[in-house]
N, C-alpha and C positions, 0 to 999 in steps of 0.2 A: 460229618452233620455243619463244621462250625466253618466261620466267617459270616463276613454281613452278607454274601449271598445264598445261604441257608434257605431253603424255599420250606411251606409250613406245613409238609409230613407229618415233623411229631405231632404236631395238634392235629394234623386232619385225617388221623388214623380210622377216628370211628365217628368222625365230622365230618359233612362235606363243606367245604370252602364257602360257600354261601349263609351255611349258621354260625362263622368262626362272631363272637362274636366282639363288636367296637362300642364301645361306652356300656357295657352290658347288652347291647342289641345285635341281633345276626347282621353282618354287612350287608345282606339283600336286602334286609330293611330297612336300612338307610338310602339303600341306591334306590327301591320304587318312591320313597317321600320325595327323594332327589326328583323323579320324576313327577311326581302328583303337581310338584310347585310349580308345573310349566304345562299343568294341564292334562296330563297325559294319564289316561283310565285304561287303556286296553295294555297288557304287558304278556309279554310271553318269554317261557324261561327254557332253554334247551341243557338237558338233562343229561349224565352219563354217569356218576357215580352218586349211589347213595341217594337215589334221588325221591325215593320215599319217603325219608325223614322231613326233606324238602317240603314234600306237598303235605306232610302231613302238617307242617310249622303253618304253613302261609293255606292250605285250603283251597277256596276259591277266589280267594283275594279279597272278598266284601269287608274284614276287617283291617283292611288296610287301605280302602280307597280305592283299590283297581278292581280289573275283571283279568283274572291270571287264565293263562292256556300254557297247558305240560307240552312241550317235544322232549321222546325221550329218544333218547340213545343207544344201541346193544353195543356198538365199539365205539368210542370218540371220531366225530368227523370232524375234527379242525376246528377253526375260528371262524370261514364262511361255510365248509359243509354242514358244518349245524344250522346255516340260516336257511341255504335250499333247503334241507329236512322240514321246515317251518313255511315252505313255498306258498303251501294251500292258505295259507291265512295273511298275505303279504299283498295285497292288492293295491298299493299307495305307494308313495314314500314312510319308511321310517327308519326307526332310532335303532343304532347298534352301539350297545354297551358292554366294554369289557369288563368281566366281574369282578380283575382285582383290583379298579382303578378309583380313586377316593378325589373329585374334583368338587369345585362351584362355579363353573362353566355357565355361562347362562345360554342354553339350547336353542329359546326363542332367539337368539343373536345369532345363534349358528344354523336353527332353520332361514331367518330371512335370508340371509347369507348366501344360502343353498337354492333357494328360490331364485336370489336375482343372479347368479349365475348361470341358469340352468343346467345345472351339473347333472351328472346320473348319480356321482359319489363325492360325498367332504368328506374330507377326512381331519377333525381338529387335529391341531400342531402344537405343542407346547416345549418354549425353550428352554436346553438342560445345558451346562456348563461343560459335561463331558459329554459329546453326544456319541462317541467312536463309541460307549459302553449300547447303542441303540442302533436303530437302523432311522437315518435322517433323509427330509423328504426335502427335496427340492423343487422350486416354485417360482415363477415369473412373477414381473410386476403387478398382473393384475389377480395373481395367486394361485393361476390354475398351477396344478402338480404335474415337473417337468420330468423328475428322475426318481426313484429308491434304491439308497444306496445303503447294502450293509452292516453296521460296526466298520465305518473307514478307519484306519492306522489313523493313530495320531500325527498331527500337520499337515491331514491331507482331505480334513473335511470344507467341506464348501458352502454348511450351513450348520447352524445349531436348533434347528429345528426339527423336533422327531415328532413320530405318532403315536398321538394322545389316548388313543385306544376307544375312540370315540367317533362314531360313524353317522351321517343318513346317506340315505341308501336309493335310489328310485325304483320301482320293481323290474324297469327292464334288465339289471344286472341279472337277475337270477340265469337268465339264459346263460350263464358267461361261468358257472355254478356248474360241475358235473352230480351227480347224482349218486347219491349212495357211495361216496369214495372221503377219504379224506383228504382236506382241501384247505387252502390258508387263504385270508385277506392279504398278506405281507409279500406273501415269494408267489399267490396266484394269480386271485384275482384282482388286484390293482393292477401290479406288473400288466395284466391281460387287455386290464381297461385302457391301459395309456396304449397298448404295443396298436389295439384295435382303432386307437384315436379316439377313443367316449371322452368326454368332459369329465375329468377328475380334478378338484378344487381342495385347494386346503384352508384350514379357519382356525389363524395364529390366536393364539389365548397366554396370558403370561399370569392368569391366577394362578391358584393353591392346585398342586397337581400332584398325585403319590401314586406309584405304584406296590402296592401292599404285600405283592406274593412272596415276599421272605419273609424271616420271622422279626430280622431286624426294621426292615420298613413297617411290618405290622407293630410293633412296637410304638416308633415312632408315630403314625398315624394316630394310637389313641394318645397319644403324650400332645402332640398340634393341637386334638380338639380341645383337652382339658385346661390346654395353656393360652386356648383363644386365636392361635394361628390359622384356624379354618373352622368349619360351625356345620351342625347337622341338623337339620328341622325336629329329627326327633327327641334330644337333647337339648332342654333350655334352662339355664342357670349352672353351666357345669364347668363357665368360666375362670379364668386365673385365680380369683378370691372367692370362690363357690366351695361346700361342701354339700352332693347331693345324695340325700337318702330315701331308701323305698321306706315302703310301709315297714314295720315292726322292728324297726332296728334300737335291738339297744345297746347301750355304750354309756361303763362302768363311771360312774362320777369323776373316779383316777385316769381313766383313759382318757385320750388324746389323737384327734384326729386334723392335722393339719392341710388344709387346701393346697394345693385343686385334689378336687377327690370325687368320685363316684362311689356310693355304696349300693350294694342290692339289698331286696327285699328278706327281712329273717334273720339280718346277720346279730352276731354278739360280739361284743368285745369286751374282754374281764380285767381283772382291777390291774393299774400299769401298763397296760397293751400302749401303743405305738402308732400310728399311723402317719406317715411323712407322704404327703403328695410331691409331686402327680402318684396317683394311685387311682387304680380298678381293681374293686373288689363286689365277686357277685353275687347272687342269690345264697340263701343258707350257710353261710359261712360263718366262722366262728376263728377267733383269733385270743386266744389262751395269755395267760398269765404271767405279762413282763415281756410279749412279743411283741419287736419290733420291725415294722415294715415298711422301706422307702426306697420308689421308683418302681411300683411292682403291680401287674395286671393279672388279678388273681380271676379264676373264672366260678362257677359255684360248687356249691358243696365241699369245698376246701378247708381241710382244720389246719391249724399253726400252731404247734405247740409251748408250753411255756417256756419262754427266754428263748426260743426262736429267734434266729436273725433272717432278715431277706431283704436282699439289697441286686435292684435292677434284675428281673426277673419277672418269668411267665408261666404260669401256675396251672394246667387244664383241671378240670373239672373230678371231682374225686380223688385229689389227691392227698396224704395225711401226713404232715411233713412233723418229724417225732420232736421230744421237747429239749433245746437248746439244741437245734440242728443251723447252723450255720452256713447259706446261699447265695452266690451273689455271680450273677455276669450269668443265671442258667435258664434253661429254661427243663419244667418240671412236667409229665404225664404220668401216670400209675404205671406203665411202665418202661419208661427209662428216663433220662435225663440227657439234654445234650447244650453246647457252648453257645453263650450268647455275646458276641461282641460287642459291643454300640458302637457303630458308627453311623453318623449321619452321612 
């Protein structure tokens, strides 16, 4: 399970990816808040893995300022197949977001570009230094897509612009997606639209963009938010110089918490404990006497024993760390541990 490309599976065995916490709030909640900034009020969630947990948390969406519709998949239908499964709700232009992506891109600007271009499909593009690890998107001088090239060998790249995982689509594209089977945007729908001569455009974006689909990237997303390298409308005051505490947090006078840090509700920090940011600690956690934590993401209901040492760690909910234990560069869950070699 090691390596910077390790997927999130150690953390998502019993938790759907949509509920993985970012600054102690589910990543899907951040995405809904992002959409609300641009006036989006109707959101469709396409679900396959542990759908009841997601529905139980978000309900009808009213508490989050949106109207939620759920579309369930017995078997995974792929990125485009999932949209076809929701076709009955799509009677006008619609936005598609990849659930792994965190971005500050202006959706209003992208929509204006889409309308001006009279596109059937507009694909957000982001610039990367190493396009060989991705699928690149070639466009002409008017931003019309010419070709999709999957993971070009080093030295053969014709562009550094890659698919950023956000799309604006017209309902006409649904006729190009087969019903009831696995089908992808990247290798199916978009190349098919090009082959048919339909208008597909690329919208270039150079701001913050991160795919949090690996343990390493998930860790750095949280750190970037704490260090104010990007922002979220859900958490205010969690920047580089702040310590944001939830209600009923008890900190012994001899304990020390150094910014940047976010502390969840009902936590307890015993005497001589130390937390050095960047640090995120979830709800109902206990940090016992003399424990030291640095550069950590800790989920809910975690107990760190006396004089334990944690450095560069992700700890999932319910873990109990023994007194005196030293843990570094690691992901801990109640069932297993996995290495976390942190690389930018």
